[in-house]
N, C-alpha and C positions, 0 to 999 in steps of 0.2 A: 502492499499500499503505498503512497506516497506520502511524504511529511511534511508537504504543503497544508497549509489550512486557510482557510477565508476568515471572516469576523468571527466566528462563532469562538465562544468564551469556552476554558476546560471544565468541567462538571467539577463543581467542590466536593460534591458527596452524591452519592449513591443509595437510591430508597430501599432499592428491593435484593440489593446484593450487600455483604461486607466484604470491602474491598482494601488490601495492607499492600504496601510496595515499598521494599527493604532489600537496599542494595542490590537492585536488578531482578529481583524475584517478585513479582506479582501473586498475591495468593487471594483468589476470589471465592468467596464461600457462600454456597445457599442456605440462607438463614432462615428457614421455617421448620425447625424442628417436630413441632409439633405437628405437622401434616407431611412428615418425612422429606419436606423440601421440595412439595409440589411446586411447578411453575406457575405462574399468572404472565397475562400479559404483559405486565410491567416489567417483570422477571428476564421475559423473551427480550424487551425492547432495551432493558439495560445491559444484557449481556451483549447485542449487536453493537450498541454504541460504546460500549467500556472496549471492546477489542479493537474496535477503530479509531479511537482514542489512543490506546495506546501503541498501536500500530505506528501512528502517526509522530506521535511523541518520542517513540524509541527509547523510553525508560525503562522498559521492561526487557529482560534478557531471556526470561522463562516464566511461565504462568502454570499454577496449579491450581485447579480448579477442583474444590471439595464438598462437601456437605456436612451441615453441621447435625450434631447428636448420633442416632444408629443408623442411618441410611444415609446414601448419597444424593438420590433424586427419583421421587416415584413418578414421575412423570407431568402431565399437565394435571392440574386441579380439576376435579372434576364437577365442583361448583362452577367455580369461577370461569372454567374455558369450557368444559364440554357443556354445560347447560346453558353457555352463555352463546356460543355457536350455533344452538338449535334456532336461538332466534335471529339471527344474521341472514343478509342475503348472499348471492352468491359471488357479489364484487366484495365485501366485507368478508367473505370467508377465505375468497382468493388473497386478500390483503393480509390475513392473519398468519395463510399456510407460506405465504411467499417471507415474511417477516420469520419465522421457525428456520425458514432454510437459510435465510440469510445468516443467520447465529452459525449453522454448521459452516457456511462458508468462509464466514469470519474466522471460524476456530481453524479452518484448512489453510485459509490465505495469509494469516498474520504472520509476520516474519521473523516469530520467537517459538521456540518449543512448547508445546501444552502438555499438561500432566493431569491426568485425571487422578484423583485419590480415591479410591471406591471401599467402602466399607457398607453392608447391609445392601439394600435395595437400590439396585439401577435399573427402573422399569419404565416403558416407553419412551419417551422424550430422554427423559433421564441416562437410558440406554444408549441413545443416540449420542447424546451430548458425550459419552465418554469414549463411544466408537469412533466420533470424531478426534477427540485427541491424539496427539504424537505417541502418546504412552498412555498406558494404564494399568496403577500400581494399585492391587488389592490384596486385600487380607482374605483369610478362610472364611470368613463372613458374606463378602460378596456373593451377589447372585443378579444375573442379567435377566430382562424378559422383555423382548421387543412385541410389545402388546395390542398394538393397532388393529389386528384381526379380532381379537375379542372384544373390541369395542365396535366393532361392523366396519372398518375401515381397511384401507390397504397396508400390507405390512410395509411397503416403500415409503415411508414417511420421512422425512427431511434428511433424505440423500439414502437413508439405510440400505435399500437396493441397489445404491451405487458402491457403496463404502464396506459392508459388511462381506459379499464376496471375494472383496480384494483384503480382506483381512483372515476369512477364516474359508475362504472357497466356495464355490457353489451350491455345493451338498448340502454343509452346514449351515449356509444362509436362508437356503430354500426352508429348511426344516425351523429354524428360529423364525422367518418371520412370515412362514404360512402358519405357525400352531401356537407360537407364543409362547411357549412352554420356558420355565425358568432355567437356566444354566448357572450353576452353584461354579464356585473357583477351582474345585478341580479339573472340572471337564472345561473350564473357559480358558483353564492354561494349558488344557492337553491340544485344544480346537486354536490355540492363537489370539484369543481374544484378550486375554492376559498378558503384559508384557514383561511383569514382576508380581510373585505372589509371596507376600511377607508373611511374619508371625503375624497372629492375631493381635488386634490392636495398633499396628504399626504402618499402615497403610497411609497415613498423612505422614509422619517421620521420615518414612521412605522417599517420599514423594518430595519432600521440602529436600532430603540430602541429593537427590538428583537434579531438582530445579538448582540447587546451590551450585553441582556440578557442570551443569549447563550454561550458566550465569557467567560461571568462572573459566568458560572455554571460549574458542573463536567462535563469536555470536554473528558474524558474516557468512563463515563456512555451514555455519549450521542453519542459518536463514536459507542459502542458496540450495543447500541439501533438500530442506523440506518444500522448497518451490520447486525442484526437480521433482521429488517424489510423486507431488501430486499434479504436476504437468505431464509427466511421462507415463502416467498410467492409461492412456489411450492412444500412445504416439505408435508410430511402427519404429524398428529399429535405428533404421536410417536416420531419422528426425530427431532420436533421442542422442544418439552419439554425438549428432552436430550439434543439441542443445549443451551436452555436457562439455563439447570439446571448448564452445564458444563461452561457457561458465568458466571454465578452468583457468582461458587464458585472461578473463577479467579478472580472476583473483589472484593470478600470478603477478598481477602489477599492484598488489594491496597491503598494507603496512603488516598486515598478521603473517605474510607467506614471509617476508625478510625478515620477522621478527623470529619465526623458528628456525632461520640458518641463523642468525646471530646469536640465538639460545643455543643452539648445537653446537657449535662452533665454540661458545664460551664455558659449553658444561654447565650452564643453568636450565631452570624451567621457564619458559616460553611468558613472557608476559604481553596476554592478548590485549588489543584494543578494540577489536571488533572493525576494524576497517581496512 
């Protein structure tokens, strides 16, 4: 995303999220524990706008998305979203569904790694938010459920039919999106849905440790790697290797590439600038 801004001021606070930015690590917490962090219209909009702001500011070098309490996110709030959408017309419904997809695109397209710290339930839209992250760090209580068909909707919500086959394969994705059955942590790790399985109660801590490692690393190299992983999903090989070549040539003119050589020569750790 472009770092250039217009007249809009930086958002001073976020009503529907708890946000902390410390030493390049942004921690975004869904904070409705009494409802297993069910999403509202405002929470979707805040996530979309926060990710855009952090991408423009370049203040975050890694982001942890977590849920307060005993669950990650139970999906869209049944009363506040499902109940309300029953009274919407087609244009309003299209606007809402486009907004939820914009959140997933923002997670995939932001120039920093996103880590989902999953404890307990990650269901419906919550499962897709975790799926969209670059890393899913989970403890043994984690369970994922793509529940959209259970409420009479397509399992391909918010980009799930695009992302899930690319993470776990078409066979597993078909089963999970069609049936909506929960997948507990051991199976999720086996099929590749979990990046790291921690001891119980350590998902948040492990996600922060990973975020710190990423924030201390070569941010521009990570950003370009993420961009290539997303861009090349549907490219033919010839286009992919050409894009890789152009990207590497660009990064070879950067400060971090020269810093690695200097650090190697001087037998010291590199001091990454992210440039």
